[in-house]
N, C-alpha and C positions, 0 to 999 in steps of 0.2 A: 967619084964624088961629083954630084951635080952642082953646077954653078947656078945658084938661085939668087935673084935680086933681093936686096935687103928689104924686109917688110917694115913699113912704118907703123908705129903703135897707133891704135885707134884713139887713144887718149894721150895727146902729147903734153909734156910738162910745160908749165907756164914759163915764159922767159924770165930771167933773173932781173929784178927791178930794184935791187938794193936790199938793205937789211930788213928783215921782218916780213917779207911778202907772204910767207907761209902762215903768218898769223893775221893777215889781213890789215896790216897797218898802212898800206898804200891805198889811195882812192882810185877805184876803176873809173874809166871814162864814162861808161854806161852801167851803173849799178843794176844788178838783176833784181834784188829784193828791196831796193830803196837805199837811201844814203844814211848810213848809221855812223856818221862822222863823230858823234859825241862819244861813241864807244871805242873808236879806233885811236890808237896812239896814246891813250891815257895811261900814264905810268902808274904802277901799283905803289901804294905806300905801305909801310909796315906799321901795324897797330898791335896793341896789347889787349889780350882777351880779358874782360873784367871777371870772368868766372874762374879761370885757372891761372891767369897771369902769363901764359905763353905768348910769344910774339907770332903773328901770322901776317901773310900778305893780304892787304885789304884792297882788292881790285875794284870794289864798288863802295860808294860812301854809305850805303845802307847796311853793309856787313859790319856788325858790331862784335861778334864772337867768332872764335876759331871754329873750324868745321866739326871737330869731335864734340865740343861743348854744345854747338847748335844741334847736332844729332841727339845728344843726351837730353836736351830741353824738349825736342820734338817727341822723343820717346816718352818722357815724363808727361807731356801733354796728352799723348795717346793713352797712356795708362790711366791718367785722371779721367779722360773721356769714357773709357771702358767702365771705370768704377762708377761714374755718374749714371751711365746707362743702366748698370745693374741696380743702382739705388732707385732709379725711376721705375724699373720693372718691379722691384719689391714694393714700392709705394703704391703702384697700380694694383698689385695683388692685394695689399692690405686694404686699400680703398674699396676694392670689389667685395672683400669679406665684410667690411662695415656696411656697405650698401645691401648685401644679402641679409645681414642681421638687422636691417632697419625694420621699423614697425610697418606692417601693412596698413593701408589707408583706413580700412574699416576698424581695425584695432585702435588706431590713433584716435579716431573720432569717438570710439567707445570710452577710451581712457580720459579724454577731455571732458566728456559728459559726467563720468563717474567722480572725477576729482575737482569739479568746478567749485569755486569758493562759495557760491550761493547754497550748495548742498552741505557745506561744512561750516556754516556760521562765519563766513569770511575769515577763516583761519589763515595765518601767514604761510603755513606749509602747503595748503591747498592752492594759495595764490602763486607761490613759487613753482609748484609742480605744473599748474595750468599754464603759466607763462612759458615754461620750458617746452611743454608739449605743443603750444601754439607756435613757438619759434621753430620747432621741428617741422610742423605742418607748413609754415611759410617757406622754410628752406627747401622743402620738397618741390614747391611750385615755382 
């Protein structure tokens, strides 16, 4: 058996600095990524989830629900988003069909001339029809 000197590990463990050093509760002398003191050493409180009533560890003040309920709410939001996207797609298709069935400009002008109230003795039906056709012409432009 050869007598080999003990190799040192390229990554040496950090010296023990008291409780919680593996969680980063102690402040380094020269922080690498900045001083995140507001997040270090803050104890977790126990909160009750308003959705299911279970108790959970609230490690941040903005956390209001437990993780399973939060995931369910996000899943429900995603499903709702997909349904809304499908509804928008259907409405676009329906709108495209309506636009395709719209009156061509030359036919619209012809209908306005044909049903003008002056040609029908100022009848109420001719007035209403002409107003509707004129509104369609205005909406187009």
